[in-house]
C-alpha positions in Angstrom: 71.4 -15.8 -48.5 73.0 -13.8 -45.7 70.9 -11.0 -44.0 68.6 -9.0 -46.4 70.8 -9.5 -49.4 68.9 -10.5 -52.9 71.2 -12.7 -55.1 70.0 -14.0 -58.5 71.8 -15.4 -61.6 71.1 -12.8 -64.3 73.0 -14.2 -67.2 74.7 -17.6 -67.9 77.0 -17.9 -71.0 77.7 -21.7 -71.7 81.0 -22.7 -73.4 80.5 -25.6 -75.7 83.2 -28.1 -76.5 85.8 -30.1 -74.3 87.3 -27.2 -72.1 87.0 -27.6 -68.4 85.5 -24.1 -68.4 81.7 -24.9 -68.8 80.2 -21.4 -68.3 80.5 -17.6 -67.4 78.0 -16.4 -64.9 76.8 -13.0 -63.9 74.9 -12.5 -60.6 72.8 -9.6 -59.1 73.7 -9.0 -55.5 71.5 -6.3 -53.8 71.7 -3.6 -56.6 75.0 -4.6 -58.0 76.0 -7.0 -60.8 79.3 -9.1 -60.5 80.3 -10.6 -63.8 82.8 -13.1 -64.6 82.2 -15.9 -62.1 82.8 -19.3 -63.6 81.5 -22.6 -63.7 84.7 -25.1 -64.0 84.8 -28.8 -64.2 87.9 -29.7 -61.9 89.3 -32.9 -60.8 87.1 -33.1 -58.0 83.9 -32.1 -59.8 82.2 -28.9 -60.8 82.8 -25.8 -58.9 82.0 -22.1 -59.1 85.3 -19.9 -59.4 85.2 -16.2 -58.6 86.2 -13.3 -61.1 89.8 -12.9 -61.1 92.5 -10.9 -62.7 96.0 -11.5 -63.5 98.6 -9.7 -61.5 101.9 -8.2 -62.8 103.7 -11.6 -61.2 101.7 -13.9 -63.7 99.5 -15.1 -60.8 95.9 -15.2 -60.9 93.9 -13.2 -58.1 90.2 -13.4 -57.0 88.7 -9.9 -57.3 85.6 -10.6 -55.5 85.4 -13.3 -52.4 82.6 -14.5 -50.6 82.5 -13.3 -46.9 82.2 -17.0 -45.4 82.0 -20.6 -46.2 78.3 -20.6 -46.0 77.7 -17.7 -48.4 80.0 -19.4 -50.9 77.9 -22.7 -50.5 74.5 -20.8 -50.9 75.9 -19.2 -54.0 77.3 -22.3 -55.5 74.1 -24.0 -54.9 72.1 -21.1 -56.5 74.6 -21.0 -59.6 74.5 -24.7 -60.2 70.9 -24.8 -60.1 70.3 -22.2 -62.6 73.2 -23.8 -64.6 71.4 -27.1 -64.7 68.2 -26.0 -65.9 
């Protein structure tokens, strides 16, 4: 992962049923815990969604975002590997 950051999956809560939402994931990132990442089965396959919050306008906004596409891909790979175990 970027620089000296240590990232690991600290918890996976799998969702049973036919929902597109497959799991909630918490990660530890260099001494912080980020809760509420989501594994979603979208129309183009599985992806990792960032934690989000609904604004007063009714739209959903990410509250955590990766700093680059490369970091997002590394994070996705890590989360999906943990989910598939």
